[in-house]
C-alpha positions in Angstrom: -21.0 4.1 -34.6 -18.9 6.1 -37.3 -20.8 8.8 -39.0 -18.9 10.2 -42.3 -19.9 13.9 -43.7 -18.1 13.9 -47.2 -19.0 17.2 -48.3 -17.9 18.8 -45.7 -14.8 16.5 -44.7 -15.9 15.1 -41.1 -15.5 12.2 -39.4 -17.6 11.7 -36.0 -17.4 8.7 -33.6 -20.6 8.7 -31.6 -20.8 6.4 -28.5 -23.6 6.1 -25.9 -22.5 9.1 -23.8 -19.6 10.8 -25.9 -18.6 12.1 -29.5 -15.5 12.2 -30.8 -14.8 14.3 -34.1 -12.0 14.7 -37.1 -12.2 17.5 -39.2 -9.9 17.4 -43.0 -8.4 20.8 -42.8 -6.6 23.1 -45.6 -3.8 21.1 -47.3 -4.7 17.8 -46.2 -3.9 18.3 -42.0 -5.7 16.6 -40.1 -7.7 18.6 -37.5 -9.4 17.6 -33.8 -12.8 19.3 -33.7 -14.2 17.7 -30.7 -14.0 15.3 -27.9 -16.2 15.3 -25.1 -19.9 14.9 -24.1 -22.1 13.7 -26.4 -23.3 16.1 -29.2 -26.0 15.1 -32.5 -25.8 16.2 -35.8 -23.3 19.2 -35.5 -20.5 20.5 -37.1 -18.0 20.9 -34.3 -15.1 22.1 -36.5 -16.4 25.7 -36.1 -14.8 25.4 -32.9 -11.6 25.7 -34.3 -10.0 29.0 -34.7 -6.9 30.7 -36.2 -5.0 34.1 -36.6 -2.3 35.7 -37.5 0.0 35.7 -34.4 3.0 37.5 -35.8 5.6 35.2 -34.3 3.7 31.9 -35.7 5.4 29.6 -38.2 2.8 28.4 -41.1 3.2 25.9 -43.5 4.5 26.9 -47.0 2.1 25.5 -48.8 -0.2 27.9 -47.4 1.4 31.0 -49.6 0.9 34.4 -47.9 -1.9 33.4 -45.5 -0.2 33.5 -42.2 -3.8 33.2 -40.5 -3.2 28.7 -40.5 -0.4 28.0 -37.9 -0.1 24.5 -37.0 0.8 25.8 -33.8 -1.9 27.2 -33.1 -4.6 24.4 -34.6 -6.0 21.5 -32.9 -4.2 18.6 -34.9 -5.3 14.8 -34.9 -1.6 13.5 -34.7 0.8 16.2 -34.2 3.5 16.4 -36.9 7.0 17.6 -36.2 9.7 20.4 -36.8 7.4 22.0 -39.5 5.4 24.9 -37.5 4.1 23.0 -34.5 6.2 23.6 -31.7 4.5 21.8 -28.9 4.5 18.0 -28.6 5.3 16.0 -31.2 3.8 12.6 -32.1 6.1 11.4 -34.2 9.7 12.1 -35.2 11.5 10.7 -38.2 15.0 10.4 -39.1 15.4 10.4 -43.0 18.8 8.9 -44.5 20.1 12.3 -44.4 20.0 13.1 -40.8 17.1 15.2 -41.0 14.4 15.1 -38.2 11.0 15.4 -39.1 7.7 14.8 -39.9 5.1 16.4 -42.2 1.6 14.6 -42.1 -1.2 15.3 -44.8 -4.3 13.1 -45.0 -4.6 10.7 -47.8 -7.9 9.0 -47.3 -9.8 6.6 -45.1 -11.7 3.4 -44.4 -14.7 2.2 -42.4 -15.0 -1.7 -41.6 -17.1 -3.5 -39.1 -15.7 -4.9 -36.2 -12.7 -4.3 -34.4 -9.3 -4.1 -35.5 -6.3 -6.0 -33.9 -2.8 -5.0 -33.5 0.1 -8.3 -34.3 2.1 -9.2 -31.3 0.4 -6.2 -29.0 -2.3 -6.7 -26.9 -5.6 -4.9 -27.9 -9.4 -4.5 -27.0 -11.0 -6.9 -29.1 -14.6 -7.3 -30.3 -16.2 -11.0 -30.2 -18.6 -10.2 -33.3 -18.8 -7.3 -35.9 -22.0 -6.0 -34.1 -19.8 -4.8 -31.1 -17.5 -2.5 -32.7 -16.4 -0.5 -35.3 -13.2 0.7 -36.9 -12.1 3.9 -38.9 -8.7 3.9 -40.3 -7.4 7.4 -41.7 -4.3 7.5 -43.8 -1.5 10.1 -43.8 2.1 10.6 -45.9 4.8 12.5 -45.4 5.8 12.8 -49.0 9.2 13.7 -48.2 10.0 10.5 -45.6 8.0 8.6 -48.2 6.2 7.0 -45.0 2.3 6.3 -44.3 1.1 6.7 -41.2 -2.6 4.9 -40.5 -4.3 5.9 -37.6 -6.8 3.3 -36.3 -10.1 4.1 -34.1 -12.0 1.4 -32.9 -15.5 2.3 -31.2 -17.2 0.7 -28.7 -20.1 2.6 -28.5 -22.1 0.6 -25.4 -18.8 0.9 -23.0 -18.4 4.4 -24.3 -14.5 3.6 -25.4 -12.7 5.0 -28.3 -9.4 3.0 -29.0 -6.7 4.3 -30.9 -3.2 2.5 -32.4 -0.6 4.1 -35.5 0.7 2.1 -38.1 3.9 3.5 -39.8 5.1 2.1 -43.4 8.3 3.5 -44.9 7.4 3.4 -48.4 11.0 4.3 -49.5 14.0 3.2 -51.2 16.3 3.6 -48.2 15.9 2.9 -44.5 14.0 5.4 -42.4 14.6 5.5 -38.4 11.1 6.1 -36.3 12.4 8.3 -33.2 9.3 9.0 -31.6 5.9 7.3 -32.4 2.9 8.1 -29.8 0.0 6.0 -29.8 -2.2 8.9 -28.9 -2.7 12.4 -29.6 -5.4 14.7 -28.0 -5.7 18.3 -28.4 -8.2 20.7 -26.2 -9.4 24.0 -27.5 -8.8 25.0 -23.7 -6.6 24.7 -20.7 -8.6 24.8 -17.7 -8.1 21.0 -16.9 -6.8 19.3 -13.9 -4.5 16.2 -14.8 -4.3 13.1 -12.3 -1.8 10.5 -12.4 -1.3 7.4 -10.3 2.0 7.4 -8.7 3.9 5.7 -5.9 6.8 3.4 -5.1 7.3 -0.5 -4.5 4.6 -1.4 -1.7 2.6 1.8 -2.1 1.6 2.1 -6.0 -1.0 4.0 -8.0 -1.9 6.6 -5.5 -3.7 10.0 -7.2 -1.8 12.9 -7.6 -4.2 16.1 -9.0 -3.4 19.4 -9.9 -4.3 22.1 -12.6 -2.3 22.0 -16.1 0.4 24.4 -16.1 2.0 26.6 -18.8 4.4 23.9 -20.2 4.7 20.5 -20.2 4.0 18.1 -17.5 3.2 14.7 -17.1 4.3 11.0 -16.1 6.6 8.0 -17.5 8.7 5.2 -17.1 12.6 4.2 -18.5 12.3 0.9 -16.5 11.3 -1.6 -19.2 7.9 -1.9 -17.6 5.0 0.4 -16.7 6.9 0.7 -13.1 5.8 1.1 -9.5 6.4 4.9 -10.0 4.0 5.8 -12.7 1.3 4.2 -14.1 0.4 4.5 -18.0 -3.0 6.0 -17.3 -4.5 9.4 -17.4 -7.3 11.6 -16.3 -7.6 15.1 -17.2 -10.9 16.6 -16.3 -13.0 19.9 -15.1 -11.3 21.4 -12.4 -14.3 20.7 -10.2 -15.0 17.4 -11.0 -15.5 14.6 -8.4 -16.9 11.2 -8.0 -20.2 12.1 -9.5 -20.1 15.1 -11.4 -17.9 16.9 -14.1 -16.2 15.7 -17.3 -13.5 13.7 -17.1 -11.5 12.3 -19.8 -9.3 8.7 -18.9 -6.1 7.6 -21.4 -5.1 4.4 -20.7 -1.9 2.8 -22.8 -2.1 -0.6 -23.3 1.5 -1.3 -22.9 3.8 -3.0 -20.6 7.1 -1.4 -21.4 8.6 2.2 -21.3 5.8 4.8 -21.9 5.4 8.6 -21.4 2.1 10.3 -21.1 2.6 14.1 -21.3 0.0 17.1 -21.7 0.6 21.0 -22.5 -0.4 23.8 -22.1 0.8 26.4 -24.4 0.7 30.2 -24.6 -2.6 30.3 -26.6 -4.1 28.4 -23.5 -4.7 25.2 -25.9 -3.6 22.1 -24.1 -2.5 18.6 -25.6 -2.4 15.2 -24.3 0.7 12.4 -26.0 0.8 9.1 -24.8 2.6 6.2 -26.0 6.4 4.5 -26.1 8.9 6.7 -24.2 11.4 7.9 -26.8 14.1 7.3 -24.2 16.9 4.7 -25.8 14.2 4.1 -28.9 15.0 4.3 -32.3 13.3 1.8 -34.7 14.9 1.5 -38.0 12.1 0.7 -40.7 13.6 -0.8 -44.2 11.8 -0.5 -47.3 8.2 -2.2 -47.1 8.3 -2.6 -43.4 5.7 -1.4 -41.0 6.0 -0.6 -37.0 3.0 -1.0 -35.1 2.8 1.6 -32.1 0.7 -0.1 -28.9 -3.1 0.6 -28.5 -4.2 3.5 -26.3 -7.8 4.0 -24.6 -10.0 6.6 -24.1 -13.0 7.2 -21.9 -15.0 10.6 -21.4 -17.6 10.7 -18.9 -19.9 13.7 -18.4 -20.8 12.5 -15.0 -17.5 12.4 -13.2 -14.5 9.6 -12.0 -17.0 7.2 -10.9 -18.7 6.9 -14.7 -15.3 6.9 -16.3 -14.4 4.0 -14.1 -17.2 1.4 -14.6 -16.7 2.3 -18.2 -13.2 1.4 -18.4 -14.2 -1.6 -15.9 -16.7 -2.7 -18.5 -14.5 -2.5 -20.9 -11.5 -4.4 -20.0 -13.8 -7.1 -18.3 -15.6 -7.8 -21.4 -13.1 -6.4 -24.1 -9.9 -7.0 -22.7 -9.2 -9.8 -20.6 -9.4 -13.0 -22.0 -10.6 -15.2 -19.1 -10.6 -19.3 -18.7 -13.1 -18.5 -15.7 -15.2 -16.3 -17.7 -18.5 -16.1 -15.9 -17.4 -18.4 -13.1 -16.0 -17.8 -9.8 -12.2 -17.8 -9.7 -11.1 -20.2 -7.1 -9.9 -18.7 -3.5 -6.4 -19.9 -3.0 -3.5 -20.0 -0.2 -0.1 -19.1 -1.3 2.9 -20.6 1.1 5.3 -17.4 0.4 4.8 -15.3 3.5 4.6 -18.7 5.8 7.7 -20.1 4.5 10.2 -17.9 2.2 12.6 -20.3 0.6 12.6 -22.7 3.8 10.3 -25.5 2.7 10.0 -28.8 1.8 7.1 -30.9 0.4 6.0 -32.2 4.2 5.6 -28.6 5.2 3.9 -27.5 2.1 1.2 -30.4 2.3 0.6 -29.4 6.1 -0.4 -25.9 4.9 -2.7 -27.5 2.4 -4.0 -29.3 5.3 -5.1 -27.0 7.2 -6.4 -24.9 4.5 -8.6 -27.3 2.8 -11.0 -28.0 5.5 -11.4 -24.2 5.6 -12.4 -24.4 2.3 -9.7 -22.6 0.2 -9.6 -23.8 -3.3 -6.5 -23.5 -4.7 -2.5 -24.4 -3.1 0.2 -22.0 -4.9 3.9 -22.7 -4.4 5.6 -19.9 -4.8 9.5 -19.0 -5.4 12.1 -21.5 -4.1 11.1 -25.0 -5.6 13.6 -24.9 -8.5 16.8 -25.3 -9.4 19.6 -24.5 -6.4 17.0 -21.7 -4.9 18.0 -21.4 -1.1 18.1 -18.0 -1.5 17.6 -14.8 -4.3 21.2 -15.3 -5.0 20.9 -18.6 -7.2 18.8 -20.8 -9.4 17.0 -18.5 -11.3 16.9 -19.5 -14.9 17.1 -23.8 -14.2 13.5 -24.5 -13.9 13.3 -28.2 -13.0 12.4 -29.3 -9.3 15.1 -29.0 -6.5 14.3 -32.9 -5.8 15.9 -32.4 -2.1 12.8 -30.3 -1.2 10.3 -32.1 -3.7 11.2 -35.8 -3.7 9.6 -37.1 -6.8 9.2 -33.7 -8.6 5.9 -32.1 -9.2 4.7 -35.6 -10.3 4.2 -36.9 -6.5 3.5 -33.4 -5.0 0.8 -32.2 -7.1 -1.6 -35.1 -6.7 -0.9 -34.9 -2.8 -2.5 -31.4 -3.0 -5.6 -32.9 -5.1 -6.6 -35.8 -3.3 -7.0 -33.1 -0.7 -9.6 -31.3 -2.9 -7.5 -28.1 -4.0 -5.8 -27.1 -7.7 -2.4 -26.4 -7.7 -0.3 -23.6 -8.7 3.1 -22.7 -9.0 5.3 -19.4 -9.3 8.0 -18.9 -11.9 9.9 -15.6 -12.8 11.2 -16.4 -16.5 12.7 -13.0 -17.4 15.2 -13.2 -15.0 18.6 -15.0 -14.3 21.1 -15.5 -11.4 24.8 -15.9 -12.3 24.7 -19.0 -9.9 23.0 -21.3 -12.0 23.3 -23.3 -14.9 22.0 -21.3 -17.7 24.0 -18.3 -17.0 27.3 -20.6 -16.9 26.4 -21.8 -20.3 25.1 -18.7 -21.9 26.3 -15.5 -19.9 26.2 -13.7 -23.3 22.1 -13.8 -22.7 21.5 -11.3 -20.1 20.9 -7.5 -21.3 24.8 -6.4 -21.1 26.9 -3.2 -22.4 30.0 -4.7 -23.9 32.6 -3.9 -22.1 31.0 -3.1 -18.5 29.8 -5.3 -15.4 26.0 -5.4 -15.4 24.0 -3.8 -12.5 22.6 -6.6 -10.5 18.9 -6.2 -8.7 17.4 -8.2 -6.0 20.7 -10.4 -6.6 19.8 -11.1 -10.8 20.1 -10.1 -14.2 17.6 -9.5 -17.0 17.6 -12.5 -19.8 17.4 -10.5 -23.2 13.7 -11.3 -24.4 14.4 -9.4 -27.4 16.3 -12.5 -28.6 14.0 -15.9 -29.9 16.7 -18.3 -29.1 16.5 -16.9 -25.0 12.7 -17.5 -25.3 12.3 -20.7 -26.8 15.0 -22.2 -24.1 13.1 -20.8 -21.0 10.0 -21.7 -22.3 11.1 -25.0 -23.2 11.7 -25.6 -19.6 8.3 -24.3 -18.6 6.3 -26.2 -21.1 8.3 -29.1 -19.9 7.4 -28.5 -16.4 4.0 -27.4 -16.8 3.1 -30.6 -18.9 4.8 -33.0 -15.9 1.7 -32.3 -13.9 -1.7 -31.0 -13.1 -1.2 -27.5 -12.7 -4.0 -24.9 -12.8 -2.4 -21.6 -11.9 1.2 -20.1 -13.0 1.9 -16.4 -10.8 4.3 -14.6 -13.7 6.9 -12.8 -11.5 9.7 -10.2 -13.2 11.1 -8.5 -9.9 13.7 -5.9 -11.5 14.0 -3.0 -13.8 15.4 -3.1 -17.1 19.1 -1.8 -17.0 22.4 -2.7 -19.2 20.1 -2.5 -22.2 22.1 -4.0 -25.2 21.3 -6.9 -26.9 24.4 -8.9 -28.1 22.3 -10.5 -30.7 21.6 -7.0 -32.3 23.4 -4.7 -34.5 25.0 -1.1 -33.2 22.3 0.5 -35.7 19.4 -1.6 -33.9 19.8 -1.4 -30.2 17.5 1.6 -29.9 14.7 -1.5 -30.5 15.7 -3.6 -27.6 13.3 -2.0 -24.8 10.3 -2.7 -27.1 11.5 -5.8 -28.8 11.6 -7.3 -24.9 8.3 -6.3 -24.2 7.1 -7.9 -27.5 8.6 -11.0 -26.4 7.3 -10.9 -23.2 4.2 -11.2 -24.6 4.8 -13.7 -27.6 5.9 -16.3 -24.7 2.8 -15.1 -22.5 0.3 -16.0 -25.9 2.3 -19.2 -26.4 1.2 -20.6 -23.0 -1.9 -19.5 -23.1 -2.3 -21.3 -26.4 -0.9 -24.7 -25.2 -2.1 -24.4 -22.2 -5.5 -23.1 -22.7 -7.4 -23.9 -19.3 -4.2 -22.3 -17.1 -5.1 -19.4 -15.0 -1.8 -16.7 -15.4 -1.3 -14.3 -12.5 0.7 -11.1 -13.1 3.2 -10.0 -10.8 5.9 -7.0 -11.2 7.5 -7.0 -7.1 4.0 -6.3 -6.7 2.5 -3.8 -8.5 5.1 -2.8 -10.9 3.7 -3.9 -14.4 0.1 -3.4 -13.2 -1.3 -2.6 -16.9 -3.8 -2.8 -19.2 -1.1 -4.6 -21.3 -0.7 -7.6 -19.4 -4.4 -7.5 -18.3 -4.6 -9.1 -21.8 -2.5 -11.9 -20.8 -2.9 -12.1 -17.0 -6.6 -11.7 -16.2 -5.6 -10.7 -12.7 -2.4 -9.2 -11.7 -0.7 -8.9 -8.0 -1.8 -5.3 -6.8 1.1 -4.8 -4.4 3.6 -6.8 -2.4 2.1 -5.0 0.3 -0.6 -6.9 1.9 -1.3 -4.3 5.1 -5.2 -3.9 4.9 -4.9 -0.2 5.5 -2.1 0.4 2.8 -4.3 -1.4 0.3 -7.1 0.6 0.9 -5.1 3.3 -0.6 -3.6 1.1 -3.1 -7.1 -0.3 -4.5 -8.6 2.6 -4.3 -6.1 4.4 -6.6 -6.0 1.1 -8.9 -9.7 1.4 -9.2 -9.8 4.4 -11.6 -8.9 2.2 -14.3 -8.9 -1.2 -13.3 -11.9 -3.2 -12.3 -11.5 -4.8 -8.9 -11.6 -8.7 -10.1 -8.2 -8.1 -11.6 -6.3 -7.2 -8.0 -4.6 -9.8 -6.7 -5.5 -9.4 -3.0 -5.1 -11.2 -0.1 -5.1 -12.1 3.9 -1.5 -12.1 5.2 -0.3 -12.3 8.9 0.0 -9.8 11.5 2.1 -8.0 12.4 2.2 -7.5 8.7 5.7 -7.4 7.2 5.9 -4.4 5.1 4.3 -1.9 8.1 4.7 -4.2 11.3 0.9 -3.0 11.4 -1.7 -5.1 13.3 -5.1 -5.6 11.7 -8.1 -7.7 12.8 -8.3 -10.8 10.8 -11.9 -9.5 9.9 -10.7 -6.6 8.3 -8.0 -8.0 6.4 -10.9 -10.0 4.4 -13.2 -7.5 3.8 -10.1 -5.6 2.0 -9.0 -8.8 0.2 -12.6 -9.2 -0.7 -12.8 -6.7 -2.6 -10.2 -8.0 -5.2 -9.3 -11.8 -6.1 -9.9 -13.0 -2.5 -7.0 -15.4 -1.2 -4.8 -16.0 1.8 -0.9 -15.9 2.1 -0.2 -17.3 5.7 1.2 -20.2 7.8 -2.2 -21.8 8.6 -0.6 -24.1 11.6 -0.1 -20.5 13.1 -3.7 -19.6 13.5 -5.9 -20.1 16.5 -9.1 -22.2 15.8 -10.8 -18.5 16.6 -9.1 -17.3 13.6 -9.6 -20.4 11.6 -13.5 -20.3 12.2 -13.4 -16.2 10.8 -11.5 -17.9 7.6 -14.5 -20.4 7.4 -16.8 -17.6 7.6 -15.1 -15.4 5.3 -14.7 -17.8 2.7 -18.2 -18.7 2.9 -19.2 -14.6 2.6 -17.1 -14.6 -0.1 -18.8 -17.4 -2.5 -21.8 -16.1 -1.6 -20.7 -13.1 -3.1 -18.6 -13.5 -5.9 -20.4 -12.1 -8.4 -20.6 -8.5 -7.0 -17.1 -8.1 -7.1 -16.5 -10.0 -10.1 -19.4 -8.8 -11.9 -20.7 -5.8 -10.2 -20.5 -2.0 -10.7 -18.2 -0.5 -8.5 -18.6 2.8 -6.5 -16.1 4.6 -4.3 -17.9 6.1 -1.3 -15.0 7.7 0.0 -11.4 8.5 -0.6 -9.0 7.0 1.9 -6.5 9.9 1.6 -8.9 12.1 3.1 -11.4 10.6 5.1 -9.5 9.8 8.3 -12.9 8.1 9.8 -13.7 5.3 7.7 -13.3 4.1 4.2 -16.2 2.6 2.3 -17.0 1.0 -1.1 -19.5 -0.5 -3.0 -20.3 -3.2 -5.5 -23.5 -3.1 -6.9 -25.1 -5.8 -9.9 -25.9 -4.4 -13.0 -29.8 -4.7 -12.3 -29.1 -2.6 -9.1 -31.3 -5.5 -7.3 -28.3 -6.7 -5.1 -25.6 -4.7 -3.3 -22.9 -4.9 -1.2 -21.0 -2.3 1.1 -17.7 -2.4 2.9 -16.5 -0.1 5.4 -13.1 0.1 7.4 -13.0 2.6 10.0 -9.9 4.1 11.2 -8.6 4.6 14.6 -10.4 5.9 17.3 -10.7 8.5 19.6 -12.6 10.1 22.3 -16.1 11.8 22.0 -16.0 10.8 18.1 -18.7 12.3 15.8 -21.4 10.6 14.0 -21.1 8.5 11.1 -23.5 8.7 8.1 -22.9 6.8 4.9 -24.8 7.6 1.6 -24.9 5.0 -0.7 -24.6 4.9 -4.6 -26.0 3.3 -7.8 -29.2 1.7 -6.2 -32.7 1.8 -7.6 -34.6 4.3 -5.7 -38.0 3.1 -6.5 -36.8 -0.3 -4.8 -36.6 -1.4 -1.0 -33.8 -3.1 0.1 -33.3 -5.2 3.1 -29.9 -4.6 4.7 -28.1 -7.9 6.1 -31.5 -9.6 6.1 -33.2 -7.1 8.9 -34.2 -4.1 8.0 -36.0 -2.5 5.0 -34.9 0.8 3.6 -35.6 2.6 0.2 -33.1 3.4 -2.5 -34.0 6.7 -2.2 -33.3 6.7 1.3 -30.1 5.2 1.4 -28.8 7.4 -1.5 -29.9 10.7 -0.2 -30.2 10.5 3.8 -27.8 7.5 4.4 -27.4 5.0 6.7 -26.3 5.4 10.0 -23.0 3.3 10.5 -21.8 2.0 14.2 -19.6 3.9 16.6 -16.3 2.1 16.3 -14.8 0.4 20.0 -11.1 0.0 18.4 -8.8 0.6 15.3 -9.5 -0.5 12.2 -12.4 -2.4 12.5 -14.6 -3.8 9.4 -17.9 -4.4 8.3 -20.0 -5.4 5.3 -23.9 -4.7 4.5 -25.4 -7.0 2.3 -28.3 -5.1 0.6 -31.0 -7.4 -1.5 -34.0 -6.1 -3.3 -37.5 -7.5 -1.6 
């Protein structure tokens, strides 16, 4: 809901549990009045205070009044170089060479429904009743630039989205050097900041600390959102936890280089700025041209991190993901990679599928190694035609044999990359990102194709379209296994090289959108060396993302825990793999591996021909259990019951149906020790007035299970797991 107060120059955005308010200040400066727990019918601009601070610089049009300094006022979208010395939101390089921005309000517009952004992912509304849009118009008269601030209000999800468009109204080229998607000012600094960091094989681990004086934050200059830092951050009360305290979550709907910075200044004010990383960024706007920044989205929870996460999950499921399986169970898959790596042929693949089908698995995915001269990772990328030495008769012969077993067929691709040992590279060596006169860096034996170029995208997509049209393919795993370096495009002039990083991301989005359009029933899973591009931008095109290349169940407890702060469990690719695990060497029981994978998009990644009959029986039961409980995972509310970084005894989480009549609780124990303490688990999200039958046996009230808890059995070995299915009487 958007409320206008024309008399006082106020714009108030109301969701179910939060309020966001903007004030038209003196001289047309847009001020940020408030964002926090819902407040009704109040002019919150009274919270804004100013004074003569002596050393402050103030706008020229303020005359002799020294109390109006941008350096101490909360701004809606911060300017640059004109008396505010905090983090800027935008920076122009004008024809004179000067670099500053001074934005003033010029008008507004309210629209029913949700705005869209051409060529970029964004939250969407199926009809006008689900969201409203506010547009605030600003201009920099000297730069002759118009800036449009877009706000989408999803009242039911407690979600507010932000987007920015910049238009050159002048007669000369204007260079955009920085354009943040989000600026959020707070009138206090007693906040903690949580970022989600890691590395390949251990992504999105939460890191929490108080805002310090100065600037802190995370970002990526890798051309992807990265394994190292995720474009999602939380600011919160120092005492906030899962169930208590105010938490502000901010996510960037973007898959490229980004930054998310927070600043605490000398007046104990704080600011969060999030958007495209300005590293090697510079966008030339000719007369009349426009630039659209990626979308950012905000959730404010007055009841801790748990509610914040559930609101993000709801919004992402219902208003970001476009899922061909929407409302239906996703197929349980078997992937051949960990069973075979590159060393397979049609006979070997069929042997795995023949073992999988009787166990209830429904989708066979052929991973890396099926194309070109691909026998290791030094050749073949870029040649997207079937290697008939491995697969005689091609996909046209293999896919029907898989389908005859009652399974669907899926395939792995890595379209953004090329090996030097490939037909594509030999024919078009200028199609890679490469600095003139300098040999490019390699990663995993491969170079990066210049996806900022339409001719490159068209060539690669033409091969993919022919392959996908050659057989009945239900699923594609879209991988990307290295960061961008040597970022230079042979197709762009010198003055436009600062556009390559962003144009690359736009090119990836364009190709994914084309694939979705040409093959509307195709299910696409994103992957980037595992979790290197697990972000809201990719979820707009790929409804699930391979969460990490690390399939060790104990490490996955931590990876999936951190990921769940923003992203829903049903977006997390999770498989049961063989032991000892290839990443850690750890051996974990099959039952435990199944419980952990069952809290994501369930599947298997192993040579089933090497499993025992007892293991096959366990797999059958896991598949049956997932088929019984899939709606809880794909549609239920998610509760983190413990923190795997803090609790060495056990880790637990819970899925609850929206009507609170059914819940699935999963528990994984740690290492055993002598004379262990008794463990009791308090559940969440239940109806205290209902009675719940646990695993078809004992009956407990919701009040008892949430207040007194459920006694856990004493573990008799390391890394055991069990599940509790609660059904209301």
